[in-house]
Structure formats: structure tokens, C-alpha cells
Backbone as ProteinMPNN parsed JSONL, in Angstrom:
{"seq_chain_A": "MTKSFECQHGGVVCGAKITGDTEEEVLAKAVEHAREKHGVDLTQADTLARYAQSLIRDEGAPAPDGGRTDH", "coords_chain_A": {"N_chain_A": [[-4.643, -12.412, -11.209], [-2.025, -11.592, -9.029], [-2.192, -9.059, -6.557], [-0.467, -6.167, -5.26], [0.97, -4.123, -2.641], [3.137, -1.591, -1.607], [4.703, 0.043, 1.014], [6.752, 1.906, 0.571], [6.152, 3.037, -1.881], [4.347, 4.906, -1.225], [5.833, 6.807, -0.066], [6.758, 6.174, 2.431], [9.229, 5.166, 4.7], [9.804, 2.095, 4.621], [10.062, -1.349, 4.247], [8.013, -3.075, 3.677], [6.036, -5.337, 1.794], [2.979, -6.048, 0.644], [0.796, -8.572, -0.295], [-1.904, -10.056, -2.195], [-4.846, -11.814, -3.413], [-6.901, -10.202, -4.277], [-7.822, -6.716, -4.672], [-9.246, -5.796, -2.468], [-8.482, -7.6, -0.451], [-5.731, -7.018, -0.235], [-5.876, -4.325, 0.543], [-7.143, -4.566, 3.055], [-5.147, -5.97, 4.46], [-3.126, -4.042, 4.292], [-4.213, -1.948, 5.779], [-4.237, -3.131, 8.32], [-1.442, -3.538, 8.638], [-0.517, -0.858, 8.577], [-1.665, 0.114, 10.917], [-0.506, -1.558, 12.911], [2.343, -1.401, 12.507], [2.981, 1.255, 11.901], [1.407, 2.893, 13.412], [-0.819, 4.158, 12.369], [-4.154, 4.731, 11.597], [-5.796, 3.888, 8.968], [-8.475, 3.721, 8.453], [-9.708, 5.836, 9.624], [-9.505, 8.09, 8.124], [-10.721, 9.066, 5.14], [-9.315, 10.09, 2.954], [-6.656, 9.157, 3.289], [-7.124, 6.389, 3.157], [-8.109, 6.122, 0.541], [-5.854, 6.971, -0.844], [-3.97, 4.983, -0.142], [-5.269, 2.809, -1.32], [-5.038, 3.549, -3.976], [-2.436, 2.966, -4.489], [-2.191, 0.28, -4.801], [-1.167, -2.314, -6.867], [-1.023, -4.407, -9.823], [0.844, -7.325, -9.487], [4.163, -7.062, -10.474], [3.735, -4.895, -12.096], [4.771, -1.538, -13.02], [6.021, 0.825, -10.572], [3.995, 3.44, -9.073], [5.198, 5.923, -9.613], [7.019, 5.467, -11.562], [9.013, 3.963, -10.438], [10.616, 5.395, -8.736], [12.221, 5.836, -5.618], [13.037, 7.779, -3.993], [11.578, 9.629, -2.402]], "CA_chain_A": [[-3.306, -11.851, -11.053], [-1.739, -11.152, -7.672], [-2.125, -7.614, -6.315], [0.524, -5.853, -4.228], [1.075, -2.784, -2.079], [4.412, -1.365, -0.927], [4.711, 1.303, 1.757], [7.709, 2.854, -0.01], [5.52, 3.737, -2.994], [3.617, 6.021, -0.636], [6.78, 7.722, 0.555], [7.051, 5.736, 3.794], [10.46, 4.382, 4.784], [9.373, 0.787, 5.102], [10.291, -2.346, 3.21], [6.911, -4.03, 3.605], [5.323, -5.592, 0.545], [1.774, -6.782, 0.999], [0.204, -9.157, -1.501], [-3.158, -10.787, -2.044], [-5.504, -12.164, -4.667], [-7.804, -9.128, -4.683], [-7.523, -5.389, -4.137], [-9.858, -5.714, -1.136], [-7.633, -8.356, 0.47], [-4.498, -6.254, -0.036], [-6.208, -3.132, 1.319], [-7.38, -4.995, 4.438], [-3.832, -6.262, 5.043], [-2.394, -2.782, 4.4], [-4.798, -1.232, 6.915], [-3.705, -3.802, 9.515], [-0.012, -3.234, 8.705], [-0.349, 0.553, 8.933], [-2.018, 0.269, 12.336], [0.451, -2.266, 13.772], [3.747, -1.016, 12.332], [3.189, 2.696, 11.753], [0.528, 3.622, 14.32], [-1.749, 4.95, 11.56], [-5.425, 4.067, 11.347], [-6.258, 4.331, 7.652], [-9.941, 3.731, 8.401], [-10.194, 7.082, 10.218], [-9.395, 9.188, 7.167], [-11.038, 8.594, 3.791], [-8.258, 10.487, 2.02], [-5.549, 8.209, 3.435], [-7.561, 5.078, 2.674], [-8.157, 6.182, -0.928], [-4.479, 7.052, -1.321], [-3.398, 3.644, -0.012], [-5.896, 1.965, -2.337], [-4.516, 3.93, -5.291], [-1.078, 2.436, -4.621], [-2.25, -1.166, -5.051], [-0.807, -2.597, -8.249], [-0.871, -5.794, -10.231], [2.213, -7.774, -9.246], [5.02, -6.925, -11.635], [3.481, -3.615, -12.771], [5.701, -0.506, -12.549], [5.628, 1.657, -9.433], [3.173, 4.57, -9.483], [6.001, 7.058, -10.073], [8.066, 4.973, -12.449], [10.029, 3.246, -9.693], [11.378, 6.279, -7.828], [12.1, 5.534, -4.188], [13.697, 8.888, -3.292], [10.528, 10.604, -2.069]], "C_chain_A": [[-3.157, -11.335, -9.622], [-1.631, -9.632, -7.616], [-1.083, -7.363, -5.231], [0.483, -4.381, -3.839], [2.418, -2.693, -1.384], [4.385, 0.003, -0.271], [5.606, 2.343, 1.08], [7.125, 3.608, -1.194], [4.689, 4.923, -2.513], [4.525, 6.997, 0.084], [7.138, 7.37, 1.988], [8.322, 4.898, 3.767], [10.118, 3.059, 5.461], [9.541, -0.195, 3.956], [9.157, -3.336, 3.035], [6.329, -4.12, 2.197], [4.176, -6.521, 0.895], [1.139, -7.3, -0.285], [-1.099, -9.872, -1.159], [-3.764, -11.036, -3.402], [-6.403, -11.049, -5.19], [-7.355, -7.803, -4.074], [-8.064, -5.254, -2.719], [-9.007, -6.432, -0.092], [-6.359, -7.584, 0.789], [-4.781, -5.021, 0.819], [-6.438, -3.485, 2.782], [-6.059, -5.284, 5.143], [-3.019, -4.982, 5.232], [-2.904, -1.956, 5.574], [-4.262, -1.806, 8.221], [-2.221, -3.475, 9.716], [0.217, -1.794, 9.163], [-0.634, 0.783, 10.412], [-0.935, -0.335, 13.229], [1.867, -1.699, 13.701], [3.993, 0.489, 12.306], [2.309, 3.537, 12.67], [-0.473, 4.512, 13.602], [-3.007, 4.131, 11.317], [-6.013, 4.612, 10.053], [-7.774, 4.401, 7.557], [-10.518, 5.023, 8.956], [-10.148, 8.258, 9.264], [-9.625, 8.643, 5.755], [-9.932, 8.92, 2.796], [-7.084, 9.519, 2.086], [-5.923, 6.841, 2.884], [-7.601, 5.061, 1.149], [-6.749, 6.24, -1.513], [-3.82, 5.672, -1.26], [-3.969, 2.728, -1.088], [-5.346, 2.284, -3.721], [-3.117, 3.375, -5.545], [-1.04, 0.924, -4.847], [-2.06, -1.409, -6.542], [-0.905, -4.084, -8.538], [0.587, -6.161, -10.04], [3.014, -7.691, -10.536], [4.795, -5.638, -12.413], [4.456, -2.575, -12.235], [5.127, 0.264, -11.362], [4.847, 2.861, -9.929], [3.955, 5.747, -10.041], [7.17, 6.607, -10.935], [9.213, 4.284, -11.717], [10.881, 4.088, -8.774], [11.164, 5.841, -6.392], [12.721, 6.659, -3.361], [12.717, 9.995, -2.935], [10.955, 11.477, -0.932]], "O_chain_A": [[-4.072, -10.714, -9.08], [-1.058, -9.001, -8.504], [-0.837, -8.224, -4.386], [0.028, -3.524, -4.597], [2.805, -3.605, -0.654], [4.082, 1.005, -0.919], [5.258, 3.522, 1.024], [7.566, 4.72, -1.484], [4.368, 5.826, -3.286], [4.054, 7.908, 0.765], [7.752, 8.174, 2.689], [8.478, 4.023, 2.915], [10.142, 2.928, 6.685], [9.192, 0.11, 2.816], [9.308, -4.331, 2.327], [6.156, -3.113, 1.51], [4.38, -7.634, 1.38], [0.967, -6.551, -1.247], [-1.358, -10.236, -0.012], [-3.273, -10.543, -4.417], [-6.643, -10.951, -6.394], [-6.611, -7.773, -3.094], [-7.411, -4.662, -1.861], [-8.83, -5.934, 1.02], [-5.952, -7.503, 1.948], [-4.008, -4.706, 1.723], [-5.97, -2.766, 3.665], [-5.869, -4.889, 6.294], [-2.299, -4.848, 6.222], [-2.115, -1.334, 6.285], [-3.879, -1.061, 9.122], [-1.795, -3.171, 10.83], [1.048, -1.541, 10.035], [0.063, 1.549, 11.078], [-0.497, 0.296, 14.191], [2.519, -1.537, 14.732], [5.082, 0.949, 12.647], [2.444, 4.76, 12.707], [-0.929, 5.511, 14.159], [-2.938, 2.98, 10.886], [-6.649, 5.666, 10.043], [-8.306, 5.071, 6.672], [-11.707, 5.286, 8.777], [-10.697, 9.319, 9.563], [-8.826, 7.86, 5.243], [-9.641, 8.127, 1.901], [-6.569, 9.102, 1.049], [-5.112, 6.202, 2.212], [-7.172, 4.088, 0.53], [-6.478, 5.635, -2.55], [-3.184, 5.244, -2.223], [-3.231, 1.955, -1.701], [-5.203, 1.387, -4.552], [-2.667, 3.322, -6.689], [0.03, 0.356, -5.061], [-2.717, -0.781, -7.374], [-0.874, -4.914, -7.629], [1.474, -5.385, -10.395], [2.584, -8.197, -11.572], [5.581, -5.315, -13.303], [4.929, -2.707, -11.106], [3.912, 0.342, -11.178], [5.009, 3.27, -11.079], [3.43, 6.498, -10.863], [8.19, 7.291, -11.022], [10.268, 4.045, -12.304], [11.772, 3.569, -8.102], [10.045, 5.512, -5.999], [12.91, 6.506, -2.154], [13.005, 11.173, -3.147], [10.202, 12.356, -0.513]]}, "name": "protein", "num_of_chains": 1, "seq": "MTKSFECQHGGVVCGAKITGDTEEEVLAKAVEHAREKHGVDLTQADTLARYAQSLIRDEGAPAPDGGRTDH"}
């Protein structure tokens, strides 16, 4: 099943949706995206990296907060 990550689920105003076949692939792409587009290096803070990883979902699964986007 395809995995996905969306910045907006983490409270970031960004429309990016990152997908991949595995959680590791999605996390690697999310780390790259965060560095390039947001100037954030997720590898420098374990807490941020774990938070980003917790937001990875199976494609089609509900958002972590039930779909709220008004963070």
C-alpha cells in the first residue's frame, strides 16, 4: 500500500503531498522537501524527525486529526 505525508497535517501551510512505497522512502523524501522548501533540517532534531514520521499514513487513511486543516 502506498504511504503518504502531507505538510499541512503537521500544521505547515504547504500543499505538498509526498508519496512512496515504504515509510522510509516517504520520510527520506519529506526530509529533502523540508530542507529545500522550508529551510528545516529534520535530521538535526530527533523530535522533529519522529513527529514527521508519525504523520506518514497509508494512502487514503484519515488525517491524524480527523481531517482538520485549521491548525
